[in-house]
FIKOLTOR-29745 format. One record per residue (C-alpha): residue in one letter; x, y, z. Coordinates in steps of 0.001 Angstrom, whole numbers, padded with zeros to 6 digits, always signed. Last residue first. Example, Ala and Ser with C-alpha at 12.3 -4.5 7.8 and 13.67 -1.06 7.14 Angstrom:
2
S+013670-001060+007140A+012300-004500+007800
***
This chain:
111
S-028090+024462-070206D-029046+020882-069493A-032158+020552-067320P-031552+019316-063781Q-032593+015664-063189P-035742+014866-061194S-035290+012035-058733T-035926+008494-060032N-032329+007688-060910R-030966+009132-057664R-033371+007018-055565Q-032501+003900-057549A-028780+004527-056987E-029391+005019-053251H-031418+001808-053016L-028730-000105-054909Q-026014+001176-052561D-028126+000259-049520E-028704-003254-050851L-024992-003631-051603S-024019-002671-048050I-026641-004950-046558I-025439-007854-048695R-021800-007172-047787C-022612-007108-044077A-024548-010366-044411A-021607-011990-046246D-019230-010976-043454I-021717-012250-040830A-022200-015627-042502T-025789-016208-043589G-027734-018840-041667G-031136-017209-041224D-030100-015760-037845V-027236-014091-039674L-029639-012510-042167H-031918-011177-039390R-028889-010014-037420V-027684-007995-040391R-031043-006227-040684A-031073-005585-036914A-027575-004046-037179V-028842-001669-039881R-031792-000692-037700L-029460-000154-034756Q-027275+002103-036882H-030290+004272-037752R-031318+004427-034088S-027843+005759-033233Y-025074+003876-031484R-022432+004968-028942R-019133+003123-028551H-017116+003957-025456G-013895+005991-025841G-014192+007990-022594A-015229+011138-024443S-017912+009018-026110R-017231+007350-029430Q-019425+007382-032484P-020408+004080-033967Q-019005+003048-037345I-021414+000503-038775L-020672-001587-041893G-016879-001351-041556A-016444-005077-040906E-014716-004217-037605D-017708-002113-036556L-020117-004903-037474S-017900-007325-035503R-018044-005026-032454L-021846-005172-032584F-021791-008983-032598N-019235-008927-029756Q-021709-006860-027697T-024075-009791-027885T-027538-010021-029405G-031147-009407-028491L-031225-006241-030581M-032385-004053-027664E-029921-005729-025301A-027039-005294-027717A-027916-001593-028101R-028170-001131-024341G-024774-002696-023783M-023177-000753-026614T-024552+002521-025324Y-027430+004137-027124G-027984+007827-027877P-025734+008373-030850Y-028013+010891-032632N-028485+009726-036228E-032229+009104-035985D-032730+012636-034642D-036175+012823-033015F-034825+012154-029510K-032100+014745-030089D-034731+017411-030728A-036056+016936-027173T-032657+017868-025744R-032659+021133-027622P-030038+021733-030272A-028466+025184-029935A-029397+027560-032791P-032413+028961-030874D-030120+030121-028024Y-032268+031090-025083Q-030622+033362-022589D-030302+033385-018803P-030695+029627-018480I-033241+028395-015923M-031873+026317-013038
***
């Protein structure tokens, strides 16, 4: 069926594939892609590192960005780091990266 009118403000389905924050992955699929368990993903949610969106039915939905963060944690955990320590490390790395980005961006001139 072809819609009667085209709304340029409405997100197109194809645009969602390019959005790294679009929650396009179910918990099962995310766990499969990461080669981990669903409990691992739940623990990241409980630690506050990743807050997946919820579907209308209450199921967790993950974005590509969140999966990259989870993969970073998994790498540390696989190397022997405790999951709570790995979450803290990732959080601190992200804070440092953001601070460095702000320090290197041009500052507005004082008036």
